[in-house]
HTML snippet that shows the backbone in 3Dmol.js (N, CA, C, O; Angstrom):
<script src="https://3Dmol.org/build/3Dmol-min.js"></script>
<div id="view" style="width:600px;height:400px;position:relative"></div>
<script>
const pdb = `
ATOM      1  N   UNK A   1      77.232 114.042  80.226  1.00  0.00           N
ATOM      2  CA  UNK A   1      77.001 114.556  78.846  1.00  0.00           C
ATOM      3  C   UNK A   1      78.355 114.888  78.393  1.00  0.00           C
ATOM      4  O   UNK A   1      79.206 115.362  79.147  1.00  0.00           O
ATOM      5  N   UNK A   2      78.560 114.610  77.043  1.00  0.00           N
ATOM      6  CA  UNK A   2      79.825 114.773  76.516  1.00  0.00           C
ATOM      7  C   UNK A   2      80.068 116.316  75.945  1.00  0.00           C
ATOM      8  O   UNK A   2      79.102 117.068  75.820  1.00  0.00           O
ATOM      9  N   UNK A   3      81.313 116.711  75.632  1.00  0.00           N
ATOM     10  CA  UNK A   3      81.505 118.047  75.300  1.00  0.00           C
ATOM     11  C   UNK A   3      80.630 118.668  74.076  1.00  0.00           C
ATOM     12  O   UNK A   3      80.115 119.786  74.118  1.00  0.00           O
ATOM     13  N   UNK A   4      80.558 117.904  73.146  1.00  0.00           N
ATOM     14  CA  UNK A   4      79.595 118.378  71.904  1.00  0.00           C
ATOM     15  C   UNK A   4      78.320 118.459  72.384  1.00  0.00           C
ATOM     16  O   UNK A   4      77.726 119.480  72.040  1.00  0.00           O
ATOM     17  N   UNK A   5      77.644 117.600  73.159  1.00  0.00           N
ATOM     18  CA  UNK A   5      76.335 117.821  73.504  1.00  0.00           C
ATOM     19  C   UNK A   5      76.048 119.058  74.561  1.00  0.00           C
ATOM     20  O   UNK A   5      74.978 119.662  74.632  1.00  0.00           O
ATOM     21  N   UNK A   6      77.160 119.302  75.327  1.00  0.00           N
ATOM     22  CA  UNK A   6      77.027 120.511  76.284  1.00  0.00           C
ATOM     23  C   UNK A   6      77.200 121.764  75.407  1.00  0.00           C
ATOM     24  O   UNK A   6      76.521 122.759  75.662  1.00  0.00           O
ATOM     25  N   UNK A   7      78.051 121.764  74.414  1.00  0.00           N
ATOM     26  CA  UNK A   7      78.110 122.982  73.455  1.00  0.00           C
ATOM     27  C   UNK A   7      76.817 123.160  72.769  1.00  0.00           C
ATOM     28  O   UNK A   7      76.327 124.287  72.707  1.00  0.00           O
ATOM     29  N   UNK A   8      76.266 122.213  72.284  1.00  0.00           N
ATOM     30  CA  UNK A   8      75.049 122.206  71.509  1.00  0.00           C
ATOM     31  C   UNK A   8      73.873 122.945  72.418  1.00  0.00           C
ATOM     32  O   UNK A   8      73.131 123.787  71.912  1.00  0.00           O
ATOM     33  N   UNK A   9      73.783 122.577  73.704  1.00  0.00           N
ATOM     34  CA  UNK A   9      72.888 122.978  74.611  1.00  0.00           C
ATOM     35  C   UNK A   9      73.194 124.545  74.805  1.00  0.00           C
ATOM     36  O   UNK A   9      72.320 125.394  74.627  1.00  0.00           O
ATOM     37  N   UNK A  10      74.351 124.815  75.138  1.00  0.00           N
ATOM     38  CA  UNK A  10      74.765 126.249  75.285  1.00  0.00           C
ATOM     39  C   UNK A  10      74.445 127.164  74.068  1.00  0.00           C
ATOM     40  O   UNK A  10      74.206 128.365  74.199  1.00  0.00           O
ATOM     41  N   UNK A  11      74.458 126.498  72.845  1.00  0.00           N
ATOM     42  CA  UNK A  11      74.366 127.363  71.790  1.00  0.00           C
ATOM     43  C   UNK A  11      72.975 127.820  71.659  1.00  0.00           C
ATOM     44  O   UNK A  11      72.666 128.859  71.076  1.00  0.00           O
ATOM     45  N   UNK A  12      72.222 127.090  72.167  1.00  0.00           N
ATOM     46  CA  UNK A  12      70.661 127.262  72.010  1.00  0.00           C
ATOM     47  C   UNK A  12      70.233 128.826  72.449  1.00  0.00           C
ATOM     48  O   UNK A  12      69.282 129.449  71.975  1.00  0.00           O
ATOM     49  N   UNK A  13      71.089 129.262  73.381  1.00  0.00           N
ATOM     50  CA  UNK A  13      70.835 130.632  73.851  1.00  0.00           C
ATOM     51  C   UNK A  13      70.963 131.716  72.699  1.00  0.00           C
ATOM     52  O   UNK A  13      70.384 132.797  72.815  1.00  0.00           O
ATOM     53  N   UNK A  14      71.802 131.379  71.480  1.00  0.00           N
ATOM     54  CA  UNK A  14      71.953 132.259  70.552  1.00  0.00           C
ATOM     55  C   UNK A  14      70.616 132.320  69.633  1.00  0.00           C
ATOM     56  O   UNK A  14      70.603 133.142  68.717  1.00  0.00           O
ATOM     57  N   UNK A  15      69.665 131.611  69.808  1.00  0.00           N
ATOM     58  CA  UNK A  15      68.343 131.738  69.109  1.00  0.00           C
ATOM     59  C   UNK A  15      67.668 132.984  69.785  1.00  0.00           C
ATOM     60  O   UNK A  15      67.083 133.820  69.096  1.00  0.00           O
ATOM     61  N   UNK A  16      67.761 133.086  71.119  1.00  0.00           N
ATOM     62  CA  UNK A  16      67.121 134.266  71.718  1.00  0.00           C
ATOM     63  C   UNK A  16      68.026 135.595  71.856  1.00  0.00           C
ATOM     64  O   UNK A  16      67.524 136.719  71.854  1.00  0.00           O
ATOM     65  N   UNK A  17      69.299 135.373  71.967  1.00  0.00           N
ATOM     66  CA  UNK A  17      70.322 136.408  72.107  1.00  0.00           C
ATOM     67  C   UNK A  17      71.437 136.353  71.142  1.00  0.00           C
ATOM     68  O   UNK A  17      72.572 136.116  71.557  1.00  0.00           O
ATOM     69  N   UNK A  18      71.205 136.555  69.871  1.00  0.00           N
ATOM     70  CA  UNK A  18      72.167 136.325  68.910  1.00  0.00           C
ATOM     71  C   UNK A  18      73.389 137.243  68.976  1.00  0.00           C
ATOM     72  O   UNK A  18      74.445 136.871  68.463  1.00  0.00           O
ATOM     73  N   UNK A  19      73.291 138.397  69.572  1.00  0.00           N
ATOM     74  CA  UNK A  19      74.320 139.122  69.900  1.00  0.00           C
ATOM     75  C   UNK A  19      75.107 139.092  71.111  1.00  0.00           C
ATOM     76  O   UNK A  19      75.863 140.022  71.393  1.00  0.00           O
ATOM     77  N   UNK A  20      74.961 138.008  71.887  1.00  0.00           N
ATOM     78  CA  UNK A  20      75.533 137.632  73.144  1.00  0.00           C
ATOM     79  C   UNK A  20      77.201 137.678  73.138  1.00  0.00           C
ATOM     80  O   UNK A  20      77.925 137.981  74.086  1.00  0.00           O
ATOM     81  N   UNK A  21      77.576 137.307  71.853  1.00  0.00           N
ATOM     82  CA  UNK A  21      79.056 137.125  71.786  1.00  0.00           C
ATOM     83  C   UNK A  21      79.824 138.354  71.711  1.00  0.00           C
ATOM     84  O   UNK A  21      79.219 139.423  71.630  1.00  0.00           O
ATOM     85  N   UNK A  22      81.121 138.317  71.728  1.00  0.00           N
ATOM     86  CA  UNK A  22      81.881 139.414  71.583  1.00  0.00           C
ATOM     87  C   UNK A  22      82.331 139.539  70.238  1.00  0.00           C
ATOM     88  O   UNK A  22      82.267 138.596  69.449  1.00  0.00           O
ATOM     89  N   UNK A  23      82.858 140.845  69.891  1.00  0.00           N
ATOM     90  CA  UNK A  23      83.377 141.028  68.586  1.00  0.00           C
ATOM     91  C   UNK A  23      84.978 140.798  68.658  1.00  0.00           C
ATOM     92  O   UNK A  23      85.683 141.308  69.530  1.00  0.00           O
ATOM     93  N   UNK A  24      85.402 140.053  67.736  1.00  0.00           N
ATOM     94  CA  UNK A  24      86.914 139.757  67.600  1.00  0.00           C
ATOM     95  C   UNK A  24      87.702 140.874  67.405  1.00  0.00           C
ATOM     96  O   UNK A  24      87.242 141.814  66.758  1.00  0.00           O
ATOM     97  N   UNK A  25      88.961 140.923  67.922  1.00  0.00           N
ATOM     98  CA  UNK A  25      89.919 141.883  67.575  1.00  0.00           C
ATOM     99  C   UNK A  25      90.405 142.067  66.188  1.00  0.00           C
ATOM    100  O   UNK A  25      90.818 143.122  65.707  1.00  0.00           O
ATOM    101  N   UNK A  26      90.303 140.886  65.588  1.00  0.00           N
ATOM    102  CA  UNK A  26      90.795 140.793  64.067  1.00  0.00           C
ATOM    103  C   UNK A  26      89.978 141.690  63.345  1.00  0.00           C
ATOM    104  O   UNK A  26      88.750 141.647  63.428  1.00  0.00           O
ATOM    105  N   UNK A  27      90.644 142.575  62.576  1.00  0.00           N
ATOM    106  CA  UNK A  27      90.009 143.580  61.717  1.00  0.00           C
ATOM    107  C   UNK A  27      89.101 142.777  60.599  1.00  0.00           C
ATOM    108  O   UNK A  27      87.920 143.058  60.393  1.00  0.00           O
ATOM    109  N   UNK A  28      89.658 141.971  60.062  1.00  0.00           N
ATOM    110  CA  UNK A  28      88.748 141.332  58.790  1.00  0.00           C
ATOM    111  C   UNK A  28      87.598 140.682  59.446  1.00  0.00           C
ATOM    112  O   UNK A  28      86.468 140.930  59.026  1.00  0.00           O
ATOM    113  N   UNK A  29      87.781 139.853  60.460  1.00  0.00           N
ATOM    114  CA  UNK A  29      86.459 139.222  61.044  1.00  0.00           C
ATOM    115  C   UNK A  29      85.640 140.234  61.647  1.00  0.00           C
ATOM    116  O   UNK A  29      84.428 140.028  61.577  1.00  0.00           O
ATOM    117  N   UNK A  30      86.030 141.297  62.232  1.00  0.00           N
ATOM    118  CA  UNK A  30      85.251 142.356  62.691  1.00  0.00           C
ATOM    119  C   UNK A  30      84.370 142.766  61.694  1.00  0.00           C
ATOM    120  O   UNK A  30      83.147 142.755  61.829  1.00  0.00           O
ATOM    121  N   UNK A  31      85.072 143.192  60.516  1.00  0.00           N
ATOM    122  CA  UNK A  31      84.376 143.878  59.516  1.00  0.00           C
ATOM    123  C   UNK A  31      83.304 142.929  58.900  1.00  0.00           C
ATOM    124  O   UNK A  31      82.230 143.436  58.577  1.00  0.00           O
ATOM    125  N   UNK A  32      83.496 141.650  58.719  1.00  0.00           N
ATOM    126  CA  UNK A  32      82.568 140.687  58.100  1.00  0.00           C
ATOM    127  C   UNK A  32      81.445 140.325  59.108  1.00  0.00           C
ATOM    128  O   UNK A  32      80.600 139.487  58.790  1.00  0.00           O
ATOM    129  N   UNK A  33      81.419 140.950  60.340  1.00  0.00           N
ATOM    130  CA  UNK A  33      80.284 140.712  61.267  1.00  0.00           C
ATOM    131  C   UNK A  33      80.371 139.481  62.237  1.00  0.00           C
ATOM    132  O   UNK A  33      79.390 139.173  62.913  1.00  0.00           O
ATOM    133  N   UNK A  34      81.522 138.794  62.300  1.00  0.00           N
ATOM    134  CA  UNK A  34      81.740 137.665  63.026  1.00  0.00           C
ATOM    135  C   UNK A  34      81.774 138.014  64.546  1.00  0.00           C
ATOM    136  O   UNK A  34      82.242 139.085  64.933  1.00  0.00           O
ATOM    137  N   UNK A  35      81.300 137.149  65.334  1.00  0.00           N
ATOM    138  CA  UNK A  35      81.305 137.203  66.752  1.00  0.00           C
ATOM    139  C   UNK A  35      81.940 135.841  67.282  1.00  0.00           C
ATOM    140  O   UNK A  35      82.090 134.840  66.581  1.00  0.00           O
ATOM    141  N   UNK A  36      82.283 135.953  68.594  1.00  0.00           N
ATOM    142  CA  UNK A  36      82.600 134.679  69.386  1.00  0.00           C
ATOM    143  C   UNK A  36      82.059 134.763  70.659  1.00  0.00           C
ATOM    144  O   UNK A  36      81.746 135.771  71.293  1.00  0.00           O
ATOM    145  N   UNK A  37      81.970 133.378  71.021  1.00  0.00           N
ATOM    146  CA  UNK A  37      81.347 133.089  72.355  1.00  0.00           C
ATOM    147  C   UNK A  37      82.246 132.175  73.238  1.00  0.00           C
ATOM    148  O   UNK A  37      82.592 131.089  72.774  1.00  0.00           O
ATOM    149  N   UNK A  38      82.619 132.524  74.400  1.00  0.00           N
ATOM    150  CA  UNK A  38      83.585 131.649  75.096  1.00  0.00           C
ATOM    151  C   UNK A  38      82.731 130.579  76.071  1.00  0.00           C
ATOM    152  O   UNK A  38      81.791 130.874  76.810  1.00  0.00           O
ATOM    153  N   UNK A  39      83.311 129.287  75.869  1.00  0.00           N
ATOM    154  CA  UNK A  39      82.824 128.135  76.679  1.00  0.00           C
ATOM    155  C   UNK A  39      83.970 127.556  77.088  1.00  0.00           C
ATOM    156  O   UNK A  39      84.792 127.066  76.314  1.00  0.00           O
ATOM    157  N   UNK A  40      84.080 127.588  78.365  1.00  0.00           N
ATOM    158  CA  UNK A  40      85.351 126.925  79.058  1.00  0.00           C
ATOM    159  C   UNK A  40      86.515 127.562  78.481  1.00  0.00           C
ATOM    160  O   UNK A  40      86.713 128.775  78.558  1.00  0.00           O
ATOM    161  N   UNK A  41      87.435 126.578  77.787  1.00  0.00           N
ATOM    162  CA  UNK A  41      88.664 126.754  77.266  1.00  0.00           C
ATOM    163  C   UNK A  41      88.492 126.984  75.810  1.00  0.00           C
ATOM    164  O   UNK A  41      89.493 126.953  75.094  1.00  0.00           O
ATOM    165  N   UNK A  42      87.292 127.217  75.291  1.00  0.00           N
ATOM    166  CA  UNK A  42      87.044 127.101  73.825  1.00  0.00           C
ATOM    167  C   UNK A  42      86.292 128.491  73.412  1.00  0.00           C
ATOM    168  O   UNK A  42      85.547 129.102  74.178  1.00  0.00           O
ATOM    169  N   UNK A  43      86.608 128.897  72.063  1.00  0.00           N
ATOM    170  CA  UNK A  43      86.019 129.941  71.526  1.00  0.00           C
ATOM    171  C   UNK A  43      85.144 129.508  70.351  1.00  0.00           C
ATOM    172  O   UNK A  43      85.657 128.856  69.442  1.00  0.00           O
ATOM    173  N   UNK A  44      83.812 129.845  70.318  1.00  0.00           N
ATOM    174  CA  UNK A  44      82.790 129.446  69.278  1.00  0.00           C
ATOM    175  C   UNK A  44      82.716 130.712  68.372  1.00  0.00           C
ATOM    176  O   UNK A  44      82.420 131.817  68.827  1.00  0.00           O
ATOM    177  N   UNK A  45      82.966 130.512  67.226  1.00  0.00           N
ATOM    178  CA  UNK A  45      82.753 131.646  66.313  1.00  0.00           C
ATOM    179  C   UNK A  45      81.531 131.538  65.445  1.00  0.00           C
ATOM    180  O   UNK A  45      81.173 130.470  64.948  1.00  0.00           O
ATOM    181  N   UNK A  46      80.907 132.672  65.280  1.00  0.00           N
ATOM    182  CA  UNK A  46      79.688 132.573  64.564  1.00  0.00           C
ATOM    183  C   UNK A  46      79.283 133.741  63.789  1.00  0.00           C
ATOM    184  O   UNK A  46      79.927 134.787  63.864  1.00  0.00           O
ATOM    185  N   UNK A  47      78.264 133.623  63.057  1.00  0.00           N
ATOM    186  CA  UNK A  47      77.793 134.926  62.323  1.00  0.00           C
ATOM    187  C   UNK A  47      76.367 135.013  62.234  1.00  0.00           C
ATOM    188  O   UNK A  47      75.730 134.106  61.698  1.00  0.00           O
ATOM    189  N   UNK A  48      75.832 135.991  62.695  1.00  0.00           N
ATOM    190  CA  UNK A  48      74.380 136.255  62.955  1.00  0.00           C
ATOM    191  C   UNK A  48      73.892 136.843  61.590  1.00  0.00           C
ATOM    192  O   UNK A  48      74.540 137.774  61.112  1.00  0.00           O
ATOM    193  N   UNK A  49      72.772 136.355  60.914  1.00  0.00           N
ATOM    194  CA  UNK A  49      72.157 137.114  59.991  1.00  0.00           C
ATOM    195  C   UNK A  49      70.849 137.565  60.241  1.00  0.00           C
ATOM    196  O   UNK A  49      69.927 136.755  60.149  1.00  0.00           O
ATOM    197  N   UNK A  50      70.609 138.838  60.569  1.00  0.00           N
ATOM    198  CA  UNK A  50      69.426 139.427  61.162  1.00  0.00           C
ATOM    199  C   UNK A  50      68.241 139.207  60.162  1.00  0.00           C
ATOM    200  O   UNK A  50      67.123 139.032  60.648  1.00  0.00           O
ATOM    201  N   UNK A  51      68.396 139.202  58.819  1.00  0.00           N
ATOM    202  CA  UNK A  51      67.249 139.028  58.032  1.00  0.00           C
ATOM    203  C   UNK A  51      66.688 137.714  58.186  1.00  0.00           C
ATOM    204  O   UNK A  51      65.463 137.610  58.246  1.00  0.00           O
ATOM    205  N   UNK A  52      67.480 136.617  58.265  1.00  0.00           N
ATOM    206  CA  UNK A  52      66.973 135.259  58.350  1.00  0.00           C
ATOM    207  C   UNK A  52      66.897 134.799  59.862  1.00  0.00           C
ATOM    208  O   UNK A  52      66.586 133.657  60.202  1.00  0.00           O
ATOM    209  N   UNK A  53      67.202 135.768  60.676  1.00  0.00           N
ATOM    210  CA  UNK A  53      67.235 135.490  62.174  1.00  0.00           C
ATOM    211  C   UNK A  53      67.872 134.079  62.513  1.00  0.00           C
ATOM    212  O   UNK A  53      67.312 133.220  63.194  1.00  0.00           O
ATOM    213  N   UNK A  54      69.147 133.967  61.926  1.00  0.00           N
ATOM    214  CA  UNK A  54      69.850 132.869  62.193  1.00  0.00           C
ATOM    215  C   UNK A  54      71.245 132.981  62.442  1.00  0.00           C
ATOM    216  O   UNK A  54      71.944 133.822  61.876  1.00  0.00           O
ATOM    217  N   UNK A  55      71.677 132.154  63.275  1.00  0.00           N
ATOM    218  CA  UNK A  55      73.199 132.194  63.606  1.00  0.00           C
ATOM    219  C   UNK A  55      73.870 130.943  62.983  1.00  0.00           C
ATOM    220  O   UNK A  55      73.406 129.805  63.052  1.00  0.00           O
ATOM    221  N   UNK A  56      74.863 131.250  62.450  1.00  0.00           N
ATOM    222  CA  UNK A  56      75.635 130.214  61.751  1.00  0.00           C
ATOM    223  C   UNK A  56      77.056 129.945  62.565  1.00  0.00           C
ATOM    224  O   UNK A  56      77.921 130.821  62.585  1.00  0.00           O
ATOM    225  N   UNK A  57      77.195 128.953  63.087  1.00  0.00           N
ATOM    226  CA  UNK A  57      78.361 128.478  63.797  1.00  0.00           C
ATOM    227  C   UNK A  57      79.512 128.177  62.714  1.00  0.00           C
ATOM    228  O   UNK A  57      79.293 127.387  61.796  1.00  0.00           O
ATOM    229  N   UNK A  58      80.598 128.756  62.838  1.00  0.00           N
ATOM    230  CA  UNK A  58      81.692 128.677  61.858  1.00  0.00           C
ATOM    231  C   UNK A  58      82.775 127.858  62.263  1.00  0.00           C
ATOM    232  O   UNK A  58      83.315 127.113  61.446  1.00  0.00           O
ATOM    233  N   UNK A  59      83.181 127.927  63.547  1.00  0.00           N
ATOM    234  CA  UNK A  59      84.225 127.203  63.954  1.00  0.00           C
ATOM    235  C   UNK A  59      84.460 127.079  65.418  1.00  0.00           C
ATOM    236  O   UNK A  59      83.914 127.958  66.084  1.00  0.00           O
ATOM    237  N   UNK A  60      85.119 126.228  66.044  1.00  0.00           N
ATOM    238  CA  UNK A  60      85.340 126.037  67.559  1.00  0.00           C
ATOM    239  C   UNK A  60      86.851 125.700  67.562  1.00  0.00           C
ATOM    240  O   UNK A  60      87.408 124.835  66.887  1.00  0.00           O
ATOM    241  N   UNK A  61      87.445 126.617  68.521  1.00  0.00           N
ATOM    242  CA  UNK A  61      88.824 126.563  68.591  1.00  0.00           C
ATOM    243  C   UNK A  61      89.210 126.613  70.154  1.00  0.00           C
ATOM    244  O   UNK A  61      88.597 127.322  70.952  1.00  0.00           O
ATOM    245  N   UNK A  62      90.251 125.814  70.492  1.00  0.00           N
ATOM    246  CA  UNK A  62      90.794 126.075  71.887  1.00  0.00           C
ATOM    247  C   UNK A  62      91.408 127.443  71.972  1.00  0.00           C
ATOM    248  O   UNK A  62      92.049 127.954  71.054  1.00  0.00           O
ATOM    249  N   UNK A  63      91.181 127.974  73.078  1.00  0.00           N
ATOM    250  CA  UNK A  63      91.554 129.329  73.340  1.00  0.00           C
ATOM    251  C   UNK A  63      93.169 129.623  73.236  1.00  0.00           C
ATOM    252  O   UNK A  63      93.591 130.776  73.144  1.00  0.00           O
ATOM    253  N   UNK A  64      93.995 128.522  73.259  1.00  0.00           N
ATOM    254  CA  UNK A  64      95.338 128.689  73.089  1.00  0.00           C
ATOM    255  C   UNK A  64      95.773 128.739  71.642  1.00  0.00           C
ATOM    256  O   UNK A  64      96.924 129.096  71.392  1.00  0.00           O
ATOM    257  N   UNK A  65      94.944 128.411  70.675  1.00  0.00           N
ATOM    258  CA  UNK A  65      95.127 128.247  69.402  1.00  0.00           C
ATOM    259  C   UNK A  65      95.286 129.684  68.709  1.00  0.00           C
ATOM    260  O   UNK A  65      94.690 130.649  69.186  1.00  0.00           O
ATOM    261  N   UNK A  66      96.054 129.802  67.640  1.00  0.00           N
ATOM    262  CA  UNK A  66      95.972 131.155  66.940  1.00  0.00           C
ATOM    263  C   UNK A  66      94.933 131.133  66.031  1.00  0.00           C
ATOM    264  O   UNK A  66      95.208 130.980  64.841  1.00  0.00           O
ATOM    265  N   UNK A  67      93.655 131.274  66.426  1.00  0.00           N
ATOM    266  CA  UNK A  67      92.366 131.232  65.768  1.00  0.00           C
ATOM    267  C   UNK A  67      92.363 132.240  64.416  1.00  0.00           C
ATOM    268  O   UNK A  67      91.828 131.915  63.356  1.00  0.00           O
ATOM    269  N   UNK A  68      92.979 133.380  64.615  1.00  0.00           N
ATOM    270  CA  UNK A  68      92.954 134.505  63.619  1.00  0.00           C
ATOM    271  C   UNK A  68      93.624 134.026  62.358  1.00  0.00           C
ATOM    272  O   UNK A  68      93.190 134.262  61.230  1.00  0.00           O
ATOM    273  N   UNK A  69      94.826 133.265  62.657  1.00  0.00           N
ATOM    274  CA  UNK A  69      95.527 132.639  61.533  1.00  0.00           C
ATOM    275  C   UNK A  69      94.893 131.731  60.778  1.00  0.00           C
ATOM    276  O   UNK A  69      94.887 131.827  59.550  1.00  0.00           O
ATOM    277  N   UNK A  70      94.317 130.797  61.397  1.00  0.00           N
ATOM    278  CA  UNK A  70      93.471 129.707  60.756  1.00  0.00           C
ATOM    279  C   UNK A  70      92.211 130.268  60.078  1.00  0.00           C
ATOM    280  O   UNK A  70      91.783 129.893  58.986  1.00  0.00           O
ATOM    281  N   UNK A  71      91.694 131.174  60.829  1.00  0.00           N
ATOM    282  CA  UNK A  71      90.391 131.863  60.172  1.00  0.00           C
ATOM    283  C   UNK A  71      90.524 132.595  58.841  1.00  0.00           C
ATOM    284  O   UNK A  71      89.754 132.487  57.887  1.00  0.00           O
ATOM    285  N   UNK A  72      91.644 133.377  58.920  1.00  0.00           N
ATOM    286  CA  UNK A  72      91.943 134.185  57.660  1.00  0.00           C
ATOM    287  C   UNK A  72      91.991 133.163  56.395  1.00  0.00           C
ATOM    288  O   UNK A  72      91.638 133.507  55.267  1.00  0.00           O
ATOM    289  N   UNK A  73      92.439 131.955  56.695  1.00  0.00           N
ATOM    290  CA  UNK A  73      92.496 131.115  55.488  1.00  0.00           C
ATOM    291  C   UNK A  73      91.225 130.684  54.867  1.00  0.00           C
ATOM    292  O   UNK A  73      91.163 130.305  53.698  1.00  0.00           O
ATOM    293  N   UNK A  74      90.124 130.754  55.737  1.00  0.00           N
ATOM    294  CA  UNK A  74      88.835 130.522  55.291  1.00  0.00           C
ATOM    295  C   UNK A  74      88.116 131.587  54.875  1.00  0.00           C
ATOM    296  O   UNK A  74      87.226 131.386  54.049  1.00  0.00           O
ATOM    297  N   UNK A  75      88.324 132.722  55.291  1.00  0.00           N
ATOM    298  CA  UNK A  75      87.732 134.080  54.930  1.00  0.00           C
ATOM    299  C   UNK A  75      88.298 134.735  53.589  1.00  0.00           C
ATOM    300  O   UNK A  75      87.724 135.716  53.117  1.00  0.00           O
ATOM    301  N   UNK A  76      89.316 134.242  53.037  1.00  0.00           N
ATOM    302  CA  UNK A  76      89.743 134.776  51.762  1.00  0.00           C
ATOM    303  C   UNK A  76      88.978 134.251  50.539  1.00  0.00           C
ATOM    304  O   UNK A  76      89.270 134.648  49.411  1.00  0.00           O
TER     305      UNK A  76
END
`;
const viewer = $3Dmol.createViewer("view");
viewer.addModel(pdb, "pdb");
viewer.setStyle({}, {cartoon: {color: "spectrum"}});
viewer.zoomTo();
viewer.render();
</script>
């Protein structure tokens, strides 16, 4: 199974446990309710909407990448 398919399978757990991920250290991302989940060497960023009972996957970064700098560009 390729990486994308494995990642899709792993993210199905978010349907049952949407708050399983960690809260990022970045203040802006934290204040906006973003969370991240680690899969091997990758960080999967998502946002959970309780009213809709839906998790939205926003980005996937390699753990060595400066994710906070990249994400801030999209959050402005």
